[in-house]
C-alpha positions in Angstrom: 0.2 -0.2 -0.2 1.5 3.4 -1.1 1.5 6.1 1.5 0.9 9.7 0.4 1.9 12.9 2.0 -1.1 15.5 2.6 -0.4 18.7 0.9 -2.0 21.7 1.6 -5.4 22.0 0.3 -5.5 18.2 -0.3 -8.3 16.2 1.3 -8.2 12.9 3.5 -10.3 9.9 2.6 -12.8 8.5 4.9 -11.2 5.2 5.3 -7.9 7.0 6.1 -9.5 9.2 8.6 -11.4 6.3 10.4 -8.1 4.1 10.5 -6.3 7.1 12.0 -9.0 7.5 14.5 -9.0 3.7 15.3 -5.2 3.8 15.8 -5.4 7.1 18.1 -8.0 5.5 20.1 -6.4 2.4 20.4 -3.3 4.2 21.8 -5.1 6.1 24.3 -6.9 3.0 25.5 -3.5 1.3 25.8 -2.1 4.1 27.7 -5.2 4.3 30.0 -5.2 0.6 30.8 -1.4 0.6 31.6 -1.8 3.7 33.7 0.9 5.5 31.8 -1.2 8.5 31.2 -1.3 9.5 35.0 0.7 9.5 37.9 -0.1 6.7 40.7 -3.1 7.5 42.9 -0.8 7.8 46.0 1.2 10.5 44.7 -1.9 12.3 43.6 -3.5 11.9 47.1 -0.2 13.1 48.8 0.1 16.2 46.6 -3.4 17.2 47.3 -2.9 17.4 51.0 -5.6 17.0 53.4 -9.0 18.2 52.5 -10.0 21.9 53.1 -13.2 23.9 53.1 -13.9 26.7 51.0 -12.2 27.3 47.6 -13.5 27.5 43.9 -14.9 24.7 41.7 -14.3 24.8 38.1 -16.5 22.7 35.9 -16.8 22.5 32.0 -19.7 21.4 30.0 -20.6 21.6 26.5 -23.2 24.5 26.9 -23.8 27.1 29.6 -27.1 26.4 31.4 -29.9 28.8 30.5 -30.7 29.3 34.2 -29.8 27.9 37.7 -33.1 28.0 39.0 -34.3 24.3 39.1 -38.0 25.4 39.2 -38.3 27.0 36.0 -36.0 25.4 33.6 -35.8 21.7 32.2 -33.2 21.9 29.5 -30.5 19.4 29.5 -27.5 21.9 30.1 -29.4 23.2 33.3 -30.2 19.7 34.1 -26.5 18.9 34.3 -25.7 21.9 36.4 -28.6 21.1 38.9 -27.5 17.7 39.7 -24.2 19.4 41.2 -25.8 22.0 43.2 -29.2 20.6 44.3 -30.6 17.7 45.9 -33.9 16.1 46.2 -35.8 14.3 48.8 -35.1 11.2 47.3 -32.9 9.6 44.7 -32.3 6.6 42.9 -29.8 3.7 43.2 -28.1 1.7 40.5 -31.2 -0.4 40.3 -33.5 2.5 40.1 -34.7 1.8 43.5 -36.0 4.9 45.4 -33.6 5.7 48.2 -33.3 8.4 50.8 -31.5 11.8 50.0 -32.5 15.0 51.8 -35.4 12.7 53.5 -33.8 10.2 55.7 -37.1 8.1 55.5 -40.9 8.7 54.8 -44.0 7.1 55.5 -47.0 6.5 52.8 -50.6 6.4 54.5 -54.2 6.9 53.4 -53.9 4.5 50.6 -50.8 6.3 49.0 -52.5 9.5 49.3 -50.4 11.0 52.2 -46.7 11.2 52.4 -44.7 12.1 55.4 -41.1 12.9 54.7 -38.6 13.0 57.7 -35.7 15.4 56.8 -32.1 14.6 57.4 -30.8 16.5 60.5 -28.1 19.1 60.2 -28.5 19.8 56.4 -27.3 23.3 55.6 -27.6 25.5 52.4 -24.3 26.9 51.0 -24.6 29.8 53.1 -24.6 28.0 56.4 -28.5 28.3 56.9 -30.2 25.2 57.9 -32.4 23.4 55.8 -36.0 23.2 57.3 -39.4 21.7 56.5 -40.6 25.3 55.7 -38.1 25.2 52.8 -39.3 22.1 51.2 -42.9 23.3 51.5 -41.9 26.6 49.8 -40.1 24.7 47.0 -43.1 22.1 46.5 -45.5 25.1 46.5 -43.5 27.2 44.3 -43.3 24.4 41.5 -47.2 24.2 41.8 -47.8 27.7 41.6 -49.0 28.7 37.9 -47.2 32.0 38.1 -43.8 30.1 38.3 -44.7 28.4 34.9 -42.5 25.5 36.1 -41.9 22.7 33.5 -42.2 20.2 36.5 -45.6 21.4 37.6 -47.4 18.4 36.0 -45.1 16.0 37.8 -46.3 17.4 41.2 -50.1 18.1 40.0 -51.4 15.2 42.3 -50.4 17.3 45.4 -53.5 18.9 46.8 -51.9 20.4 50.0 -48.8 20.5 51.7 -48.4 21.0 55.4 -45.8 21.0 58.2 -46.2 18.3 60.9 -46.1 19.5 64.6 -42.9 18.7 66.1 
Protein backbone atom coordinates (compact mmCIF):
# COMPACT_ATOMS: atom_id res chain seq x y z
CA UNK A 1 0.00 0.00 0.00
CA UNK A 2 1.47 3.28 -1.04
CA UNK A 3 1.54 6.14 1.43
CA UNK A 4 0.92 9.63 0.25
CA UNK A 5 1.71 12.87 2.02
CA UNK A 6 -1.07 15.32 2.54
CA UNK A 7 -0.35 18.63 0.93
CA UNK A 8 -1.93 21.92 1.70
CA UNK A 9 -5.37 21.99 0.14
CA UNK A 10 -5.57 18.21 -0.26
CA UNK A 11 -8.26 16.08 1.35
CA UNK A 12 -8.20 12.95 3.43
CA UNK A 13 -10.37 9.97 2.59
CA UNK A 14 -12.99 8.57 4.94
CA UNK A 15 -11.15 5.23 5.32
CA UNK A 16 -7.87 6.96 6.13
CA UNK A 17 -9.61 9.21 8.64
CA UNK A 18 -11.36 6.27 10.33
CA UNK A 19 -8.19 4.18 10.39
CA UNK A 20 -6.26 7.05 11.97
CA UNK A 21 -8.99 7.53 14.57
CA UNK A 22 -8.94 3.81 15.35
CA UNK A 23 -5.16 3.84 15.82
CA UNK A 24 -5.29 6.96 18.00
CA UNK A 25 -8.15 5.57 20.10
CA UNK A 26 -6.38 2.25 20.55
CA UNK A 27 -3.20 3.97 21.65
CA UNK A 28 -5.02 6.12 24.20
CA UNK A 29 -6.91 3.09 25.52
CA UNK A 30 -3.61 1.21 25.92
CA UNK A 31 -2.08 4.12 27.84
CA UNK A 32 -5.12 4.24 30.09
CA UNK A 33 -5.10 0.47 30.68
CA UNK A 34 -1.44 0.54 31.60
CA UNK A 35 -1.87 3.63 33.75
CA UNK A 36 0.87 5.43 31.84
CA UNK A 37 -1.21 8.53 31.23
CA UNK A 38 -1.44 9.49 34.91
CA UNK A 39 0.65 9.42 38.07
CA UNK A 40 -0.03 6.74 40.69
CA UNK A 41 -3.07 7.43 42.89
CA UNK A 42 -0.95 7.57 46.05
CA UNK A 43 1.15 10.42 44.68
CA UNK A 44 -1.98 12.33 43.63
CA UNK A 45 -3.44 12.01 47.13
CA UNK A 46 -0.17 13.10 48.74
CA UNK A 47 0.11 16.10 46.42
CA UNK A 48 -3.46 17.18 47.16
CA UNK A 49 -2.91 17.24 50.92
CA UNK A 50 -5.69 17.12 53.49
CA UNK A 51 -9.15 18.31 52.40
CA UNK A 52 -10.01 21.93 53.13
CA UNK A 53 -13.27 23.87 53.18
CA UNK A 54 -14.02 26.64 50.76
CA UNK A 55 -12.33 27.42 47.51
CA UNK A 56 -13.64 27.37 44.00
CA UNK A 57 -14.94 24.55 41.83
CA UNK A 58 -14.40 24.92 38.10
CA UNK A 59 -16.50 22.61 35.95
CA UNK A 60 -16.85 22.44 32.18
CA UNK A 61 -19.78 21.37 30.07
CA UNK A 62 -20.53 21.76 26.41
CA UNK A 63 -23.25 24.43 26.79
CA UNK A 64 -23.85 27.04 29.48
CA UNK A 65 -27.06 26.45 31.46
CA UNK A 66 -29.93 28.76 30.60
CA UNK A 67 -30.59 29.28 34.31
CA UNK A 68 -29.67 27.81 37.67
CA UNK A 69 -33.27 27.97 38.92
CA UNK A 70 -34.38 24.32 39.07
CA UNK A 71 -38.05 25.27 39.25
CA UNK A 72 -38.22 27.15 35.95
CA UNK A 73 -35.98 25.25 33.54
CA UNK A 74 -35.72 21.73 32.23
CA UNK A 75 -33.22 22.03 29.40
CA UNK A 76 -30.39 19.50 29.40
CA UNK A 77 -27.59 21.98 30.02
CA UNK A 78 -29.36 23.28 33.13
CA UNK A 79 -30.11 19.76 34.40
CA UNK A 80 -26.42 18.92 34.18
CA UNK A 81 -25.70 21.84 36.49
CA UNK A 82 -28.58 21.14 38.88
CA UNK A 83 -27.31 17.69 39.71
CA UNK A 84 -24.16 19.26 41.15
CA UNK A 85 -25.76 22.00 43.24
CA UNK A 86 -29.23 20.75 44.23
CA UNK A 87 -30.49 17.62 45.93
CA UNK A 88 -33.94 16.05 46.13
CA UNK A 89 -35.83 14.49 48.99
CA UNK A 90 -35.22 11.10 47.37
CA UNK A 91 -32.94 9.70 44.71
CA UNK A 92 -32.29 6.49 42.81
CA UNK A 93 -29.70 3.78 43.34
CA UNK A 94 -27.98 1.77 40.61
CA UNK A 95 -31.07 -0.48 40.31
CA UNK A 96 -33.39 2.57 40.05
CA UNK A 97 -34.88 1.87 43.47
CA UNK A 98 -35.97 4.99 45.34
CA UNK A 99 -33.51 5.78 48.14
CA UNK A 100 -33.20 8.53 50.77
CA UNK A 101 -31.46 11.78 49.93
CA UNK A 102 -32.52 14.92 51.86
CA UNK A 103 -35.30 12.85 53.43
CA UNK A 104 -33.79 10.14 55.61
CA UNK A 105 -37.09 8.23 55.56
CA UNK A 106 -40.76 8.63 54.69
CA UNK A 107 -44.11 7.12 55.45
CA UNK A 108 -46.96 6.54 53.03
CA UNK A 109 -50.50 6.47 54.45
CA UNK A 110 -54.13 6.88 53.45
CA UNK A 111 -53.89 4.47 50.53
CA UNK A 112 -50.89 6.26 49.05
CA UNK A 113 -52.47 9.71 49.29
CA UNK A 114 -50.39 11.02 52.21
CA UNK A 115 -46.60 11.14 52.32
CA UNK A 116 -44.70 12.22 55.41
CA UNK A 117 -41.02 12.95 54.85
CA UNK A 118 -38.53 12.99 57.73
CA UNK A 119 -35.66 15.28 56.80
CA UNK A 120 -32.03 14.46 57.35
CA UNK A 121 -30.77 16.45 60.33
CA UNK A 122 -28.07 19.11 60.09
CA UNK A 123 -28.42 19.74 56.34
CA UNK A 124 -27.23 23.23 55.45
CA UNK A 125 -27.48 25.45 52.42
CA UNK A 126 -24.33 26.87 50.80
CA UNK A 127 -24.59 29.93 53.03
CA UNK A 128 -24.66 27.89 56.25
CA UNK A 129 -28.39 28.31 56.88
CA UNK A 130 -30.09 25.10 58.03
CA UNK A 131 -32.56 23.45 55.67
CA UNK A 132 -36.00 23.25 57.26
CA UNK A 133 -39.36 21.68 56.47
CA UNK A 134 -40.55 25.21 55.62
CA UNK A 135 -37.95 25.34 52.83
CA UNK A 136 -39.21 22.06 51.36
CA UNK A 137 -42.82 23.24 51.58
CA UNK A 138 -41.89 26.50 49.84
CA UNK A 139 -40.16 24.62 47.02
CA UNK A 140 -43.14 22.33 46.42
CA UNK A 141 -45.59 25.22 46.49
CA UNK A 142 -43.41 27.30 44.17
CA UNK A 143 -43.36 24.53 41.56
CA UNK A 144 -47.15 24.17 41.85
CA UNK A 145 -47.77 27.92 41.56
CA UNK A 146 -48.94 28.69 37.99
CA UNK A 147 -47.07 32.03 38.11
CA UNK A 148 -43.78 30.12 38.33
CA UNK A 149 -44.59 28.37 35.03
CA UNK A 150 -42.54 25.39 36.16
CA UNK A 151 -41.99 22.63 33.58
CA UNK A 152 -42.16 20.22 36.55
CA UNK A 153 -45.64 21.30 37.65
CA UNK A 154 -47.34 18.30 36.04
CA UNK A 155 -45.04 15.97 37.97
CA UNK A 156 -46.41 17.36 41.24
CA UNK A 157 -49.97 18.11 40.08
CA UNK A 158 -51.46 15.33 42.22
CA UNK A 159 -50.40 17.20 45.39
CA UNK A 160 -53.54 18.81 46.83
CA UNK A 161 -51.85 20.46 49.81
CA UNK A 162 -48.61 20.48 51.74
CA UNK A 163 -48.51 20.99 55.46
CA UNK A 164 -45.94 20.92 58.20
CA UNK A 165 -46.25 18.29 60.91
CA UNK A 166 -46.09 19.47 64.49
CA UNK A 167 -42.75 18.65 66.06
